[in-house]
DOLO-461505 format. One record per atom (N, C-alpha, C): atom name; residue number from 1; x, y, z. Coordinates in steps of 0.05 Angstrom, whole numbers, always signed. Example, Ala and Ser with C-alpha at 12.3 -4.5 7.8 and 13.67 -1.06 7.14 Angstrom:
# residues 2
PT at   i      x      y      z
PT  N   1   +264   -114   +156
PT CA   1   +246    -90   +156
PT  C   1   +264    -66   +156
PT  N   2   +257    -45   +142
PT CA   2   +273    -21   +143
PT  C   2   +258     +1   +157
//
This chain:
# residues 249
PT at   i      x      y      z
PT  N   1   -838   +777   -753
PT CA   1   -854   +766   -731
PT  C   1   -839   +742   -719
PT  N   2   -835   +743   -692
PT CA   2   -820   +722   -679
PT  C   2   -837   +698   -672
PT  N   3   -829   +684   -650
PT CA   3   -842   +661   -641
PT  C   3   -871   +667   -634
PT  N   4   -889   +650   -642
PT CA   4   -918   +654   -636
PT  C   4   -924   +645   -608
PT  N   5   -939   +661   -594
PT CA   5   -946   +655   -566
PT  C   5   -973   +642   -565
PT  N   6   -978   +627   -543
PT CA   6  -1005   +617   -538
PT  C   6  -1023   +642   -535
PT  N   7  -1048   +640   -544
PT CA   7  -1064   +664   -545
PT  C   7  -1067   +677   -518
PT  N   8  -1065   +703   -518
PT CA   8  -1069   +720   -495
PT  C   8  -1083   +746   -504
PT  N   9  -1101   +755   -488
PT CA   9  -1117   +779   -495
PT  C   9  -1099   +803   -500
PT  N  10  -1075   +804   -487
PT CA  10  -1058   +827   -489
PT  C  10  -1043   +828   -515
PT  N  11  -1042   +806   -530
PT CA  11  -1028   +806   -556
PT  C  11  -1042   +823   -576
PT  N  12  -1027   +834   -595
PT CA  12  -1040   +850   -617
PT  C  12  -1048   +832   -641
PT  N  13  -1045   +807   -638
PT CA  13  -1054   +788   -659
PT  C  13  -1069   +765   -646
PT  N  14  -1083   +750   -663
PT CA  14  -1098   +727   -654
PT  C  14  -1097   +706   -676
PT  N  15  -1113   +684   -671
PT CA  15  -1114   +662   -689
PT  C  15  -1142   +655   -698
PT  N  16  -1145   +648   -723
PT CA  16  -1170   +637   -733
PT  C  16  -1166   +607   -737
PT  N  17  -1174   +590   -718
PT CA  17  -1168   +562   -720
PT  C  17  -1189   +548   -738
PT  N  18  -1179   +529   -755
PT CA  18  -1197   +514   -772
PT  C  18  -1194   +523   -801
PT  N  19  -1199   +504   -819
PT CA  19  -1196   +510   -848
PT  C  19  -1216   +532   -857
PT  N  20  -1241   +529   -850
PT CA  20  -1261   +549   -859
PT  C  20  -1257   +576   -847
PT  N  21  -1254   +579   -821
PT CA  21  -1248   +606   -810
PT  C  21  -1223   +618   -822
PT  N  22  -1202   +602   -826
PT CA  22  -1178   +613   -838
PT  C  22  -1183   +623   -866
PT  N  23  -1198   +609   -882
PT CA  23  -1205   +618   -909
PT  C  23  -1222   +643   -908
PT  N  24  -1241   +645   -890
PT CA  24  -1257   +669   -887
PT  C  24  -1241   +693   -880
PT  N  25  -1221   +689   -862
PT CA  25  -1203   +710   -855
PT  C  25  -1188   +720   -880
PT  N  26  -1178   +701   -896
PT CA  26  -1162   +708   -920
PT  C  26  -1180   +722   -940
PT  N  27  -1205   +712   -944
PT CA  27  -1222   +724   -964
PT  C  27  -1232   +752   -957
PT  N  28  -1238   +756   -931
PT CA  28  -1252   +780   -923
PT  C  28  -1235   +800   -907
PT  N  29  -1211   +792   -898
PT CA  29  -1194   +810   -883
PT  C  29  -1165   +804   -891
PT  N  30  -1160   +803   -916
PT CA  30  -1133   +795   -926
PT  C  30  -1111   +813   -915
PT  N  31  -1117   +839   -913
PT CA  31  -1097   +858   -904
PT  C  31  -1089   +853   -875
PT  N  32  -1105   +838   -860
PT CA  32  -1098   +833   -832
PT  C  32  -1084   +806   -828
PT  N  33  -1083   +790   -849
PT CA  33  -1070   +763   -847
PT  C  33  -1040   +766   -845
PT  N  34  -1028   +751   -827
PT CA  34  -1000   +753   -822
PT  C  34   -985   +727   -828
PT  N  35   -997   +704   -823
PT CA  35   -983   +679   -827
PT  C  35  -1004   +656   -826
PT  N  36  -1001   +636   -843
PT CA  36  -1018   +613   -843
PT  C  36  -1003   +589   -832
PT  N  37  -1015   +577   -812
PT CA  37  -1003   +553   -799
PT  C  37  -1018   +529   -809
PT  N  38  -1003   +508   -818
PT CA  38  -1016   +483   -826
PT  C  38  -1004   +460   -811
PT  N  39  -1021   +440   -806
PT CA  39  -1012   +415   -793
PT  C  39   -999   +397   -814
PT  N  40   -979   +382   -805
PT CA  40   -966   +363   -823
PT  C  40   -986   +341   -832
PT  N  41  -1008   +338   -817
PT CA  41  -1028   +318   -825
PT  C  41  -1048   +329   -845
PT  N  42  -1044   +354   -853
PT CA  42  -1063   +366   -872
PT  C  42  -1055   +361   -901
PT  N  43  -1033   +347   -906
PT CA  43  -1023   +343   -933
PT  C  43  -1044   +330   -951
PT  N  44  -1060   +312   -940
PT CA  44  -1080   +298   -957
PT  C  44  -1106   +311   -958
PT  N  45  -1109   +335   -946
PT CA  45  -1134   +349   -946
PT  C  45  -1136   +369   -970
PT  N  46  -1156   +365   -987
PT CA  46  -1159   +384  -1009
PT  C  46  -1165   +412  -1000
PT  N  47  -1180   +414   -977
PT CA  47  -1186   +440   -966
PT  C  47  -1161   +455   -957
PT  N  48  -1143   +440   -944
PT CA  48  -1118   +451   -934
PT  C  48  -1101   +460   -957
PT  N  49  -1100   +444   -979
PT CA  49  -1084   +451  -1001
PT  C  49  -1095   +476  -1016
PT  N  50  -1121   +478  -1017
PT CA  50  -1134   +501  -1030
PT  C  50  -1127   +526  -1013
PT  N  51  -1128   +523   -987
PT CA  51  -1121   +545   -969
PT  C  51  -1092   +553   -972
PT  N  52  -1074   +534   -974
PT CA  52  -1046   +539   -978
PT  C  52  -1042   +556  -1004
PT  N  53  -1054   +547  -1026
PT CA  53  -1051   +561  -1051
PT  C  53  -1061   +589  -1050
PT  N  54  -1084   +592  -1037
PT CA  54  -1096   +619  -1035
PT  C  54  -1078   +638  -1019
PT  N  55  -1067   +627   -997
PT CA  55  -1049   +643   -981
PT  C  55  -1024   +651   -996
PT  N  56  -1012   +632  -1010
PT CA  56   -988   +637  -1025
PT  C  56   -993   +658  -1047
PT  N  57  -1016   +656  -1060
PT CA  57  -1023   +675  -1081
PT  C  57  -1026   +703  -1070
PT  N  58  -1035   +704  -1044
PT CA  58  -1039   +730  -1031
PT  C  58  -1013   +741  -1018
PT  N  59   -992   +725  -1020
PT CA  59   -966   +734  -1008
PT  C  59   -964   +729   -979
PT  N  60   -981   +711   -968
PT CA  60   -981   +705   -939
PT  C  60   -962   +682   -934
PT  N  61   -945   +685   -914
PT CA  61   -926   +664   -907
PT  C  61   -941   +639   -898
PT  N  62   -933   +616   -907
PT CA  62   -945   +591   -899
PT  C  62   -923   +573   -887
PT  N  63   -930   +560   -865
PT CA  63   -911   +542   -852
PT  C  63   -925   +519   -838
PT  N  64   -911   +497   -836
PT CA  64   -921   +474   -821
PT  C  64   -914   +479   -792
PT  N  65   -933   +478   -774
PT CA  65   -929   +486   -746
PT  C  65   -947   +469   -727
PT  N  66   -941   +444   -725
PT CA  66   -957   +426   -708
PT  C  66   -957   +435   -679
PT  N  67   -934   +443   -669
PT CA  67   -933   +450   -641
PT  C  67   -949   +475   -635
PT  N  68   -946   +495   -652
PT CA  68   -961   +520   -649
PT  C  68   -991   +515   -650
PT  N  69  -1000   +498   -669
PT CA  69  -1028   +491   -672
PT  C  69  -1039   +478   -647
PT  N  70  -1022   +461   -635
PT CA  70  -1030   +448   -610
PT  C  70  -1035   +467   -588
PT  N  71  -1017   +488   -586
PT CA  71  -1021   +508   -565
PT  C  71  -1046   +525   -570
PT  N  72  -1051   +530   -595
PT CA  72  -1074   +547   -603
PT  C  72  -1100   +533   -598
PT  N  73  -1103   +509   -609
PT CA  73  -1129   +496   -610
PT  C  73  -1135   +479   -587
PT  N  74  -1115   +469   -573
PT CA  74  -1119   +449   -551
PT  C  74  -1132   +424   -561
PT  N  75  -1133   +420   -588
PT CA  75  -1145   +397   -600
PT  C  75  -1125   +385   -620
PT  N  76  -1127   +359   -625
PT CA  76  -1109   +346   -643
PT  C  76  -1118   +347   -672
PT  N  77  -1143   +355   -677
PT CA  77  -1153   +354   -704
PT  C  77  -1155   +382   -718
PT  N  78  -1139   +400   -709
PT CA  78  -1138   +427   -721
PT  C  78  -1118   +427   -744
PT  N  79  -1127   +428   -768
PT CA  79  -1109   +427   -791
PT  C  79  -1096   +453   -798
PT  N  80  -1109   +475   -790
PT CA  80  -1099   +502   -798
PT  C  80  -1107   +523   -779
PT  N  81  -1092   +545   -779
PT CA  81  -1099   +569   -765
PT  C  81  -1087   +593   -779
PT  N  82  -1102   +614   -784
PT CA  82  -1092   +638   -795
PT  C  82  -1084   +657   -772
PT  N  83  -1060   +667   -772
PT CA  83  -1052   +688   -753
PT  C  83  -1060   +715   -765
PT  N  84  -1075   +730   -749
PT CA  84  -1085   +756   -760
PT  C  84  -1081   +778   -740
PT  N  85  -1079   +802   -751
PT CA  85  -1076   +826   -734
PT  C  85  -1103   +836   -724
PT  N  86  -1105   +842   -699
PT CA  86  -1130   +852   -688
PT  C  86  -1136   +880   -698
PT  N  87  -1161   +887   -701
PT CA  87  -1169   +914   -710
PT  C  87  -1197   +920   -701
PT  N  88  -1202   +946   -696
PT CA  88  -1229   +955   -690
PT  C  88  -1244   +961   -716
PT  N  89  -1270   +954   -717
PT CA  89  -1286   +960   -740
PT  C  89  -1295   +989   -741
PT  N  90  -1306   +997   -764
PT CA  90  -1316  +1025   -767
PT  C  90  -1346  +1022   -775
PT  N  91  -1363  +1036   -760
PT CA  91  -1392  +1035   -765
PT  C  91  -1400  +1056   -786
PT  N  92  -1420  +1049   -802
PT CA  92  -1431  +1069   -819
PT  C  92  -1454  +1083   -805
PT  N  93  -1463  +1105   -816
PT CA  93  -1482  +1122   -801
PT  C  93  -1510  +1112   -800
PT  N  94  -1519  +1096   -820
PT CA  94  -1548  +1091   -822
PT  C  94  -1557  +1062   -818
PT  N  95  -1538  +1044   -819
PT CA  95  -1546  +1016   -817
PT  C  95  -1552  +1008   -788
PT  N  96  -1568   +988   -783
PT CA  96  -1574   +979   -756
PT  C  96  -1549   +969   -741
PT  N  97  -1550   +971   -715
PT CA  97  -1529   +961   -698
PT  C  97  -1540   +939   -680
PT  N  98  -1523   +920   -673
PT CA  98  -1528   +901   -652
PT  C  98  -1509   +908   -629
PT  N  99  -1521   +913   -606
PT CA  99  -1505   +920   -582
PT  C  99  -1506   +898   -562
PT  N 100  -1483   +888   -554
PT CA 100  -1481   +866   -535
PT  C 100  -1469   +877   -509
PT  N 101  -1485   +878   -488
PT CA 101  -1478   +890   -463
PT  C 101  -1466   +868   -444
PT  N 102  -1440   +868   -440
PT CA 102  -1426   +850   -422
PT  C 102  -1431   +820   -429
PT  N 103  -1429   +812   -455
PT CA 103  -1431   +783   -460
PT  C 103  -1407   +768   -448
PT  N 104  -1412   +744   -438
PT CA 104  -1391   +730   -423
PT  C 104  -1385   +703   -433
PT  N 105  -1399   +693   -453
PT CA 105  -1395   +665   -462
PT  C 105  -1384   +666   -491
PT  N 106  -1361   +653   -496
PT CA 106  -1349   +654   -522
PT  C 106  -1366   +640   -543
PT  N 107  -1379   +618   -536
PT CA 107  -1396   +604   -555
PT  C 107  -1420   +621   -563
PT  N 108  -1433   +634   -544
PT CA 108  -1455   +651   -550
PT  C 108  -1447   +674   -568
PT  N 109  -1424   +687   -561
PT CA 109  -1416   +709   -577
PT  C 109  -1410   +701   -606
PT  N 110  -1396   +678   -609
PT CA 110  -1390   +669   -636
PT  C 110  -1416   +663   -652
PT  N 111  -1435   +650   -639
PT CA 111  -1460   +644   -652
PT  C 111  -1475   +670   -660
PT  N 112  -1475   +690   -642
PT CA 112  -1489   +715   -648
PT  C 112  -1475   +729   -672
PT  N 113  -1449   +729   -673
PT CA 113  -1435   +741   -695
PT  C 113  -1442   +728   -722
PT  N 114  -1443   +701   -722
PT CA 114  -1450   +687   -746
PT  C 114  -1479   +693   -754
PT  N 115  -1497   +693   -735
PT CA 115  -1525   +698   -740
PT  C 115  -1529   +727   -750
PT  N 116  -1515   +746   -738
PT CA 116  -1518   +773   -747
PT  C 116  -1510   +776   -777
PT  N 117  -1488   +764   -784
PT CA 117  -1479   +765   -812
PT  C 117  -1500   +752   -830
PT  N 118  -1512   +730   -821
PT CA 118  -1533   +717   -837
PT  C 118  -1557   +734   -842
PT  N 119  -1563   +753   -824
PT CA 119  -1586   +771   -827
PT  C 119  -1577   +798   -837
PT  N 120  -1552   +801   -846
PT CA 120  -1543   +826   -858
PT  C 120  -1538   +848   -838
PT  N 121  -1534   +842   -812
PT CA 121  -1528   +862   -792
PT  C 121  -1498   +861   -787
PT  N 122  -1484   +881   -797
PT CA 122  -1455   +880   -797
PT  C 122  -1441   +898   -777
PT  N 123  -1456   +914   -762
PT CA 123  -1444   +932   -742
PT  C 123  -1450   +921   -714
PT  N 124  -1429   +911   -701
PT CA 124  -1433   +898   -675
PT  C 124  -1417   +914   -654
PT  N 125  -1431   +925   -634
PT CA 125  -1419   +939   -612
PT  C 125  -1418   +920   -587
PT  N 126  -1394   +918   -575
PT CA 126  -1391   +902   -552
PT  C 126  -1384   +920   -528
PT  N 127  -1400   +919   -507
PT CA 127  -1396   +936   -484
PT  C 127  -1380   +921   -463
PT  N 128  -1357   +931   -456
PT CA 128  -1340   +919   -436
PT  C 128  -1350   +924   -407
PT  N 129  -1344   +906   -388
PT CA 129  -1328   +882   -391
PT  C 129  -1343   +861   -407
PT  N 130  -1328   +845   -422
PT CA 130  -1340   +826   -440
PT  C 130  -1320   +804   -447
PT  N 131  -1330   +782   -456
PT CA 131  -1312   +761   -466
PT  C 131  -1297   +773   -490
PT  N 132  -1272   +764   -493
PT CA 132  -1254   +774   -514
PT  C 132  -1264   +765   -541
PT  N 133  -1272   +784   -558
PT CA 133  -1283   +776   -584
PT  C 133  -1262   +765   -604
PT  N 134  -1236   +769   -597
PT CA 134  -1215   +758   -614
PT  C 134  -1205   +732   -603
PT  N 135  -1217   +722   -582
PT CA 135  -1208   +695   -572
PT  C 135  -1213   +675   -594
PT  N 136  -1194   +657   -599
PT CA 136  -1198   +637   -620
PT  C 136  -1223   +620   -617
PT  N 137  -1233   +616   -592
PT CA 137  -1258   +601   -588
PT  C 137  -1281   +617   -600
PT  N 138  -1281   +643   -598
PT CA 138  -1302   +659   -610
PT  C 138  -1301   +658   -640
PT  N 139  -1276   +662   -650
PT CA 139  -1273   +661   -679
PT  C 139  -1282   +635   -691
PT  N 140  -1275   +613   -678
PT CA 140  -1283   +587   -688
PT  C 140  -1313   +583   -686
PT  N 141  -1325   +592   -664
PT CA 141  -1354   +589   -661
PT  C 141  -1369   +606   -682
PT  N 142  -1357   +628   -690
PT CA 142  -1370   +645   -711
PT  C 142  -1365   +634   -739
PT  N 143  -1349   +613   -742
PT CA 143  -1341   +602   -768
PT  C 143  -1329   +624   -786
PT  N 144  -1314   +642   -773
PT CA 144  -1301   +664   -788
PT  C 144  -1319   +687   -796
PT  N 145  -1344   +687   -787
PT CA 145  -1362   +709   -794
PT  C 145  -1351   +736   -784
PT  N 146  -1336   +736   -762
PT CA 146  -1326   +761   -751
PT  C 146  -1310   +777   -772
PT  N 147  -1298   +764   -791
PT CA 147  -1281   +778   -811
PT  C 147  -1297   +793   -832
PT  N 148  -1323   +789   -832
PT CA 148  -1341   +804   -850
PT  C 148  -1358   +824   -834
PT  N 149  -1351   +828   -809
PT CA 149  -1367   +846   -792
PT  C 149  -1350   +869   -783
PT  N 150  -1363   +891   -775
PT CA 150  -1350   +914   -762
PT  C 150  -1355   +911   -732
PT  N 151  -1335   +901   -718
PT CA 151  -1338   +896   -689
PT  C 151  -1323   +918   -674
PT  N 152  -1337   +933   -657
PT CA 152  -1325   +954   -642
PT  C 152  -1330   +950   -612
PT  N 153  -1312   +960   -596
PT CA 153  -1314   +957   -567
PT  C 153  -1316   +984   -554
PT  N 154  -1333   +985   -533
PT CA 154  -1337  +1009   -518
PT  C 154  -1334  +1003   -488
PT  N 155  -1323  +1022   -473
PT CA 155  -1318  +1017   -445
PT  C 155  -1343  +1019   -428
PT  N 156  -1364  +1031   -439
PT CA 156  -1390  +1033   -425
PT  C 156  -1412  +1038   -445
PT  N 157  -1436  +1032   -437
PT CA 157  -1459  +1037   -455
PT  C 157  -1462  +1067   -458
PT  N 158  -1455  +1083   -438
PT CA 158  -1457  +1112   -440
PT  C 158  -1439  +1122   -463
PT  N 159  -1415  +1111   -466
PT CA 159  -1397  +1119   -487
PT  C 159  -1410  +1113   -514
PT  N 160  -1423  +1090   -516
PT CA 160  -1436  +1083   -541
PT  C 160  -1458  +1103   -547
PT  N 161  -1475  +1110   -527
PT CA 161  -1497  +1128   -531
PT  C 161  -1488  +1156   -538
PT  N 162  -1465  +1165   -527
PT CA 162  -1455  +1191   -533
PT  C 162  -1447  +1193   -563
PT  N 163  -1436  +1172   -574
PT CA 163  -1428  +1172   -602
PT  C 163  -1452  +1169   -621
PT  N 164  -1472  +1154   -612
PT CA 164  -1495  +1148   -629
PT  C 164  -1521  +1157   -616
PT  N 165  -1522  +1182   -608
PT CA 165  -1544  +1192   -591
PT  C 165  -1571  +1194   -606
PT  N 166  -1570  +1194   -633
PT CA 166  -1595  +1197   -648
PT  C 166  -1608  +1171   -655
PT  N 167  -1596  +1149   -647
PT CA 167  -1607  +1123   -655
PT  C 167  -1631  +1115   -638
PT  N 168  -1649  +1101   -650
PT CA 168  -1672  +1089   -635
PT  C 168  -1663  +1063   -622
PT  N 169  -1667  +1061   -596
PT CA 169  -1657  +1037   -581
PT  C 169  -1680  +1018   -576
PT  N 170  -1674   +992   -579
PT CA 170  -1692   +971   -572
PT  C 170  -1678   +951   -554
PT  N 171  -1679   +958   -527
PT CA 171  -1667   +939   -508
PT  C 171  -1685   +915   -503
PT  N 172  -1674   +891   -506
PT CA 172  -1689   +867   -502
PT  C 172  -1688   +859   -472
PT  N 173  -1712   +858   -459
PT CA 173  -1713   +853   -430
PT  C 173  -1736   +834   -424
PT  N 174  -1732   +818   -403
PT CA 174  -1753   +800   -394
PT  C 174  -1778   +816   -386
PT  N 175  -1773   +840   -376
PT CA 175  -1795   +857   -366
PT  C 175  -1802   +878   -387
PT  N 176  -1794   +874   -412
PT CA 176  -1800   +894   -433
PT  C 176  -1829   +901   -435
PT  N 177  -1834   +926   -440
PT CA 177  -1862   +936   -441
PT  C 177  -1876   +930   -467
PT  N 178  -1861   +924   -488
PT CA 178  -1872   +922   -515
PT  C 178  -1865   +894   -526
PT  N 179  -1885   +879   -535
PT CA 179  -1879   +853   -548
PT  C 179  -1864   +857   -574
PT  N 180  -1849   +837   -582
PT CA 180  -1831   +839   -605
PT  C 180  -1845   +850   -630
PT  N 181  -1867   +839   -638
PT CA 181  -1880   +847   -663
PT  C 181  -1888   +877   -663
PT  N 182  -1897   +886   -640
PT CA 182  -1905   +914   -637
PT  C 182  -1880   +932   -638
PT  N 183  -1858   +922   -625
PT CA 183  -1834   +938   -625
PT  C 183  -1823   +942   -653
PT  N 184  -1824   +920   -669
PT CA 184  -1814   +922   -696
PT  C 184  -1830   +943   -712
PT  N 185  -1855   +945   -707
PT CA 185  -1872   +964   -721
PT  C 185  -1866   +993   -714
PT  N 186  -1851   +997   -692
PT CA 186  -1845  +1024   -683
PT  C 186  -1820  +1035   -695
PT  N 187  -1806  +1021   -711
PT CA 187  -1780  +1030   -723
PT  C 187  -1786  +1055   -740
PT  N 188  -1772  +1077   -733
PT CA 188  -1775  +1101   -749
PT  C 188  -1749  +1117   -753
PT  N 189  -1726  +1104   -746
PT CA 189  -1700  +1117   -748
PT  C 189  -1679  +1095   -748
PT  N 190  -1654  +1103   -754
PT CA 190  -1633  +1083   -751
PT  C 190  -1634  +1071   -723
PT  N 191  -1633  +1045   -720
PT CA 191  -1638  +1033   -694
PT  C 191  -1616  +1014   -685
PT  N 192  -1617  +1009   -659
PT CA 192  -1598   +990   -647
PT  C 192  -1614   +970   -630
PT  N 193  -1607   +944   -634
PT CA 193  -1618   +923   -618
PT  C 193  -1599   +917   -595
PT  N 194  -1608   +919   -571
PT CA 194  -1590   +917   -547
PT  C 194  -1597   +892   -531
PT  N 195  -1577   +875   -527
PT CA 195  -1580   +850   -512
PT  C 195  -1561   +849   -488
PT  N 196  -1571   +838   -466
PT CA 196  -1555   +838   -442
PT  C 196  -1539   +813   -437
PT  N 197  -1527   +812   -414
PT CA 197  -1510   +789   -405
PT  C 197  -1527   +764   -402
PT  N 198  -1514   +741   -407
PT CA 198  -1528   +715   -406
PT  C 198  -1541   +710   -379
PT  N 199  -1528   +718   -357
PT CA 199  -1539   +712   -331
PT  C 199  -1557   +734   -320
PT  N 200  -1549   +759   -324
PT CA 200  -1563   +781   -311
PT  C 200  -1581   +798   -329
PT  N 201  -1579   +794   -355
PT CA 201  -1594   +810   -374
PT  C 201  -1586   +839   -373
PT  N 202  -1604   +857   -381
PT CA 202  -1598   +886   -380
PT  C 202  -1607   +898   -354
PT  N 203  -1592   +917   -343
PT CA 203  -1601   +932   -319
PT  C 203  -1628   +945   -324
PT  N 204  -1643   +949   -302
PT CA 204  -1669   +961   -304
PT  C 204  -1669   +988   -318
PT  N 205  -1647  +1003   -316
PT CA 205  -1646  +1030   -327
PT  C 205  -1650  +1030   -357
PT  N 206  -1645  +1008   -370
PT CA 206  -1647  +1007   -399
PT  C 206  -1677  +1010   -408
PT  N 207  -1695  +1004   -391
PT CA 207  -1724  +1007   -398
PT  C 207  -1731  +1035   -405
PT  N 208  -1716  +1055   -394
PT CA 208  -1722  +1083   -399
PT  C 208  -1706  +1094   -423
PT  N 209  -1690  +1078   -435
PT CA 209  -1672  +1087   -456
PT  C 209  -1680  +1079   -484
PT  N 210  -1705  +1071   -487
PT CA 210  -1714  +1064   -514
PT  C 210  -1740  +1049   -512
PT  N 211  -1746  +1033   -532
PT CA 211  -1770  +1016   -532
PT  C 211  -1763   +989   -520
PT  N 212  -1769   +986   -494
PT CA 212  -1761   +961   -481
PT  C 212  -1778   +938   -493
PT  N 213  -1764   +918   -503
PT CA 213  -1776   +897   -519
PT  C 213  -1775   +870   -506
PT  N 214  -1797   +855   -508
PT CA 214  -1796   +828   -497
PT  C 214  -1804   +808   -519
PT  N 215  -1793   +784   -517
PT CA 215  -1800   +763   -536
PT  C 215  -1819   +745   -521
PT  N 216  -1845   +744   -528
PT CA 216  -1864   +727   -514
PT  C 216  -1856   +698   -516
PT  N 217  -1858   +684   -494
PT CA 217  -1853   +655   -495
PT  C 217  -1868   +642   -472
PT  N 218  -1869   +616   -472
PT CA 218  -1883   +600   -452
PT  C 218  -1873   +606   -424
PT  N 219  -1891   +606   -405
PT CA 219  -1883   +610   -377
PT  C 219  -1869   +586   -365
PT  N 220  -1865   +565   -381
PT CA 220  -1852   +541   -371
PT  C 220  -1822   +544   -371
PT  N 221  -1811   +566   -382
PT CA 221  -1783   +572   -380
PT  C 221  -1781   +600   -369
PT  N 222  -1758   +606   -356
PT CA 222  -1755   +633   -345
PT  C 222  -1743   +652   -365
PT  N 223  -1728   +642   -385
PT CA 223  -1716   +660   -405
PT  C 223  -1705   +643   -428
PT  N 224  -1699   +657   -450
PT CA 224  -1686   +644   -473
PT  C 224  -1656   +648   -471
PT  N 225  -1641   +629   -482
PT CA 225  -1613   +632   -485
PT  C 225  -1606   +658   -500
PT  N 226  -1585   +671   -493
PT CA 226  -1578   +697   -506
PT  C 226  -1576   +695   -536
PT  N 227  -1562   +675   -546
PT CA 227  -1558   +672   -575
PT  C 227  -1585   +667   -589
PT  N 228  -1602   +652   -576
PT CA 228  -1629   +646   -587
PT  C 228  -1645   +672   -588
PT  N 229  -1646   +687   -565
PT CA 229  -1661   +712   -564
PT  C 229  -1651   +732   -585
PT  N 230  -1624   +734   -587
PT CA 230  -1613   +753   -606
PT  C 230  -1620   +744   -635
PT  N 231  -1620   +719   -640
PT CA 231  -1627   +709   -667
PT  C 231  -1656   +716   -674
PT  N 232  -1674   +711   -655
PT CA 232  -1702   +717   -659
PT  C 232  -1706   +747   -664
PT  N 233  -1693   +764   -647
PT CA 233  -1696   +793   -650
PT  C 233  -1685   +802   -677
PT  N 234  -1661   +793   -684
PT CA 234  -1649   +801   -709
PT  C 234  -1666   +793   -733
PT  N 235  -1677   +769   -732
PT CA 235  -1694   +760   -754
PT  C 235  -1719   +778   -757
PT  N 236  -1732   +784   -734
PT CA 236  -1757   +799   -735
PT  C 236  -1752   +827   -746
PT  N 237  -1731   +840   -737
PT CA 237  -1726   +867   -746
PT  C 237  -1716   +869   -775
PT  N 238  -1700   +850   -784
PT CA 238  -1690   +850   -812
PT  C 238  -1712   +841   -831
PT  N 239  -1731   +825   -822
PT CA 239  -1754   +818   -838
PT  C 239  -1770   +843   -843
PT  N 240  -1773   +860   -823
PT CA 240  -1787   +885   -827
PT  C 240  -1774   +902   -848
PT  N 241  -1747   +903   -848
PT CA 241  -1733   +919   -868
PT  C 241  -1736   +907   -896
PT  N 242  -1735   +881   -897
PT CA 242  -1737   +868   -924
PT  C 242  -1765   +872   -936
PT  N 243  -1785   +877   -919
PT CA 243  -1813   +880   -929
PT  C 243  -1822   +909   -928
PT  N 244  -1804   +927   -935
PT CA 244  -1813   +954   -939
PT  C 244  -1811   +972   -915
PT  N 245  -1794   +965   -895
PT CA 245  -1791   +982   -872
PT  C 245  -1777  +1008   -881
PT  N 246  -1775  +1028   -863
PT CA 246  -1765  +1054   -870
PT  C 246  -1735  +1056   -876
PT  N 247  -1720  +1035   -869
PT CA 247  -1691  +1036   -873
PT  C 247  -1682  +1017   -894
PT  N 248  -1661  +1023   -908
PT CA 248  -1650  +1004   -927
PT  C 248  -1632   +984   -913
PT  N 249  -1629   +961   -925
PT CA 249  -1611   +940   -914
PT  C 249  -1582   +949   -917
//
């Protein structure tokens, strides 16, 4: 592997900036790890030294790379970054899916990935066009959760539906016909929770493609932040599973 480039979506590799995301990459996606970059200022950090040892034990090349870290993080306080190979995840047949339709904000996407992992939802479908899920800003915002998830990309929602046509869909919409608690009670098959773009939400057509679901809230706001809405929805549906719903976790 030659000189490392500043991150670009066209590259077949990316960076996990930060000590914790780098360690999560090493722990959960070791086969994708290519190189560990450390700052010269990390010598006194016990976390950095633990990461160095773990990488060396795994046979991962370790190097001091202040200049490369500066290009990657745009910050002066980034002690480490793992260089990793991009890869598409593989979904299993029966577990729930989280479907993100045209997400556009890297912070929101990273937060949703971390929240999904926290609730045991490991299959994440991203419908393009969308923010780059391998962008280092997303990886950092997820605190490395992406390396424990199966993240797949689809060029359209129709492509996703063609592959998973038997799944029960729960599109979350401001105009949803069914309040959240009632929607949760309707689960009777492997299901997908579908969330729209931060600004535009889901197109109206989604109302006919499943149980259109709304999260009741005060009329003093027009909508919830996407990451907040996704977190509420994921919690409600996984709580149902944990308390004797028809599907296993």
